[in-house]
N, C-alpha and C positions, 0 to 999 in steps of 0.2 A: 379414612376421612380425606376428602379432596380439598387440599389447601388452595386458596385463591392466589393466582399469579397475576400480577399487574404487568402487562406488556406495554412498553412505552415506545412510541414511534414518532420521532421528529420528522417533519416533512417540509421540504422546500423545493418547489419546481421539479417534481419527480413524476409527472403524469405518465411518462413512458413506462415506468417500472413499478409504479405504486400498486397496481392491481395484483401483480404476481406476489408482491410482498404481503399484501392483505390476505390473499387466498391462502398463502402458506401458514398464516396465523389462524384464520377462521376455521380452517380444516384440520387443525391439530387433533390428534387422537385424545389429548388431554383437554377437556372442555371447560373447566372452571377458570375462566379468564375474564379479566376486565382489560379492554384494549384502549389505551389512551393515545389518541392521535392528535398531535399538536402541529397545526399548519403555521409555519413561520412566515406568513405574508407571501405566499406563493402568487406569482403573476400568471401561471398557467391554469389548467383545469384540475389541479390536485384537490382543491377544496370541494369541488363539485363531485369528484370521484368518491371522496370520503362521505359526503351526504348521501350518495346513492347506496353505498355499502351500509350505512347506518340504517337505512330503511329495511335492509335484509337481515341485519343482525343487531339486536339490542345491546350486545356486549360492547359495542363501539361507543366511545365517548369522544366527541370532537371539540377541540379547543382551537380558536384562531387568535394568534398573537396580534395585538394592535399595532405592532411595528416589528421589523425584522431583528430578532434578538441574536441570532446565531445559534450554533449547535449546543454550546455549553449551557447557556441560560435556558434554552428550550428543554433540554434533558433534565435540568434541575427542577423546572416547573412540573414536568411529568412525575418526578420523584416526590414532590410535595403533594401532588394530587392522588398518588397511589394509595390504595387501601389493602392490597394483597399482602399475604405473609411473605411472598417472594416477589422480586421484581426482575424483569427481563427487558433488555434494550435491543432494538433492531433498527438499522438504518433503512429508510424507505425505498432504496434501490437494491436492497439485498433480500434474500429469502432463506427459509430454513426447511429441513426435512420435516415431514408431517408428524413424526414421533419425537421430535427434539425435546419439547417441553415435558412430556411424560417421562422420558428417560432421565432428564436432569432433576426433576422434582422428586422422583422416586429415590434417587441416590441421595439427594439432600435430606430427605426425611429419614433415610436409613441411618445416617450418621449425625443428624442435627447440624448440618453444615452451615457455615457462614457464607460460603459460596461453593459452587461446583463449576469447573471449567470444562471446555470441550474444544474440538478442533475447528479451525476455519479453513475453508477451501477458497482459493482465489479463482475468480472466473473472469477471463478476458472478454471485454464487451465485443470486440471485433470478431474474434474467432470462436468464442464460447469454449475455449480450451480451459480445462481445469488444471490447477497446479497445487500440489500438496507439499508441505514442508514439515517433515516429521522430526521432532526433537526427542531425545532419549529420556531425559529426567524431568521431574516436575518443574524445577526452576526454569529450565530452558523452554519448556512448553508454555509456561506462564508469560515469559517475556518475549516469546516469539511474536505474539500479537498483544499489545497493550490495550486493545479495543475492549470497551465494556461489553460489547456484543458477544464475546466468547465466554460469558459467565452468567449463571443464575445466582442472584444475591438474596440472602435473607434481609428483608427490609429493615427489621429492628436492628440488625448488625450495623447497617449503614447509618441509621438515625442515631443510634447510641454513640457511635464514633464520629458523628458529624462529617461523614464522608460524602462529598459532592463533587461535581465536575467543576473545573475552572470555568468561569463565565466568559469564555472567549470563543472564537469561531473555529479555530484549528488547534490541534494538540490538546483538546479539552479533556481527553481521557487519561492523560499521563499521570496527573496527580492522584487520580482515583486508583490507578493501577498500583502505585507505590504504597498508598495508604492501606488498601485492601490487603496487599501482601504482608505488610508489616503488622497489621492488627488482627487479622483473622486467626482463629484458634482451631477451627475444624473445617477441613476442605478436602477436595479431591479433584483430580483431572481425569476425565473419561476419554479413552481413545476412540472417539466417535466423531466422524466428519459430518457435522450437522448444520453448520452455518456456511452459506455461500455468499461471498463478498464480491460484488461486481466492480471490477476495475474499469471505471468509465473514462472515456477520453475527454469528457467535458465537465467533470466534477470540480468542486472548489479546489481540491488538492491537485488537480491536473492542469487547469487553465493557467497559462503563464502570461499574465499581464503585470505591468509594474505596480498598479494599485493593489492587486491581490497578493503579489509577492511581498510588498511592504507590510500588508496586514498580517500575512502568515509569519514573516520574520518577527514582527512585534509579539505575536502570540507565542511563538517558540520560546523567546526569552522570558516571557511571563511564566510559561509553564515550567521551564527549567529552574527559574528562580524560586518558584513556589515549592518545587520538590526539594531543592537544596535547603530551603528554610525548614521544611518538615523534617528532613533527615538530621538536621542539627539539634532538633528538640527531643527526639526520641532516644531512649536509653540504649546503650550498647549491649547487644547479645549476638548470638550466632547469625540469627536471621537479619538483624539490622546491619551487621557488618557486611554481610553478603549484599544487602541493598545498596550500601554506600559504594561498594566496589562496582556493582552493576551500573549504578548511576554514572560513575566516572566513565565507563565504557560507552554508555548510551549518549551521554552529553557530547563527547567528542564526535561520535558517529553521526548523531542527529544534526549537529551544527554543520558538519562537513557535507552531509547529504543535501541539506537545503542550499548551501553555497553552490554545490555542484549542479543542482537541478533547477534553481530559480534563476533563469537566464536573464530576466529583466531587472534583477537586483542591481543597484549601484554597488559595485564590489568594494569600493573604498569605504562607503557608508557601512557596509557589512562588517568590515574589519574594525571600524571604529566602535560599532555596537558590540562586537565580540570583546573588545578591550574593556568597555564599560561593564559588560556582563561579568567578566572574570575578575574585574576590580584588582585586588592585590595578589590574586593567584597567578603570578607571572609565569610559573612553569606550565600551567594548563593553557594559558594564552599562547605561549611560545610553541607548545605542542600542536595546537590547531593551526597556528600561523605557518609553521614549518610544513605541515601537511598541505595547506593551501598553496604555498610556494612551489612545492614539488608537483602538485596537481597542475598548476599553471605552466610549469616547465614542460611537463608531459603533454599537455594540451597544445602547446606551441609546436612541439616536435611532431605531434600527430597532424596538425594543420599543414606543416611543411611537407610531410609525407603524402597527405591527401592531395596537395597541390601537384606533386609529381605524377600521381596517378591520374588526376583530373586533366592535366595537360595532354595525356595520351587519350583518355576517354573522349575528350572534346573533338578529337580528329576522326571519330568513328562514324560521323554522320548519322547519329541516332540508331546505330545498330544496338540490338539487345545485348545485355550483359548478364553474366552469372558471377556473383560474388563468391569467392572461395576463401573461407576463413572468416568467421563472424566475431572478430575482436572489436576493440574500440575504433580502429581504422575502418573496419568493415561497416560499422554503424554510420560513420561519417559519409562514406561513399554511398551507402544506401539512401541516406537522407538527401544527399545532393543529386542523386540520379535515380530516385525511386520510380520515375516514369518509364525507365527503360530496363529496370531490373526484372528479370523473369524468374530467377531462382537464387537461393542462398544455400551454399554447401558448407557444412562444418561437421566433420566426422565425430566430434565429441558432443554436439548439440542437436543432432538430427532428430526429428520427431516433435520438437518444440516449435513455437511460433514466435515471430517478431512482426509486430503490426498485424497484417493479415496474410503474411507469407509464411508457409511452413518451411523450416530449415530441413534440408535433405542431406542424404549421403550421396557420394558421386555415383554409386551404383543405381540410384533412382533416376539419373539423368539419361534420357533416351535419345535425344536429338540435339545437335549443336549447330544446325544450319543457320548461318547468319548470326551466330552468337559468339561473343568474346568472353573468355574467362578473365576475371580481375582477381589476382591473388593479393590478399591483404596482409599476409604474413610479413613480419619485419626482419626476422632472423634469416640470414642467407641460406643456412642449411635447411631450414623449414621450407623456404621458397623452392629450393632444388627438389626436395622430397615431394612437395605438392605438384610441382611441374611434371615430375616423372609419373606420378599417379594419373594426372590428366592425359599425358601422352600415351600411357599404356592403354587407356580405354579409347582415347580419341587422338590418334596419331597426327591428324591434320588440324588439331585445335589451334586457334589463335589465342595468345595469352599475354596479358599485361601484368607487370609487377613493378615494384619500386626500383629494381635494379636493372632488369633487362627489358628493353622496349619491344613492342610488338613488331613483327615483320608484316608489313602491309602487302596484300596481294596486288 
């Protein structure tokens, strides 16, 4: 028997990627689908694209919100409308392998699963580079990505346990991830790389404006508070004890991550909000506050070091540079001088990408005519070692580092 799967796709201004997402669903080898597409008041041609696809395939159901609800409310609406035995969520800028739903539902039916999980592949928008992060055990795999998109759910399991998304615009999946983990009885995780998550430069989670940062900050604390409240209510057992420990880890890391990446946040307001969030849990507040203080101290030191290098680079009259050592200091130099950076060298990271530049090994550098090496290592022993490596291959190389200045010809 072919069980109906409800595929729920929230859409907001994704005309560039929407067709690839829809094609990956419509062309699934598993055919018994209802495809619920909810347009959240897009201002581009997303809605028109949906209408065009609807003419080709009657499995599409199109809903248009009368106002912009955000991801959480939109996904909940899709869940309310779903009729399938199973539900599947996909973001409209992502896509899946053509056999994904068949593989997931077959395993779900075998064990009468409440959910089946599978692997997410991150896809860089600029480079199309794929990155895989493989965890060893089930718990690590599950919390490696808390996205609802990495699971196929039994709809009755969600309904029975009143599991929904937080009605917010960001971090809406977190409460669902914790509730599903706590309450599911039968489940499995497949070592199958079926979901391709596009890391976009311009998505809601990437754009850094004060308005968006303030909204995201508000949503983060709502999501964390809701998880904390849920964990207080459930009975203690091996699984829930693990969840409480996991939440303590995620809580600290998640708050620090957003402090570190939301550059337009008012930092003082952030600390005040942290204090309000932690309330009487002084130890947890002190822990995150100490982490932030150490981060700020390190950032100040890095800025001082980058100034030392910048003072030398600014004398180069726009000569091209190669950054050697892609640490935090290297990233600052890249950001400040990306127009004259022609390559990045890191012997431990070569083959991966940063922005649209591939990190290389020194053996891949063929010519250094009119090029300056900028060594971003901070430890003096490392600087000497790197400088020796450069000189072995390029005896005439010009080199800048934080200790020894360049010899200008």
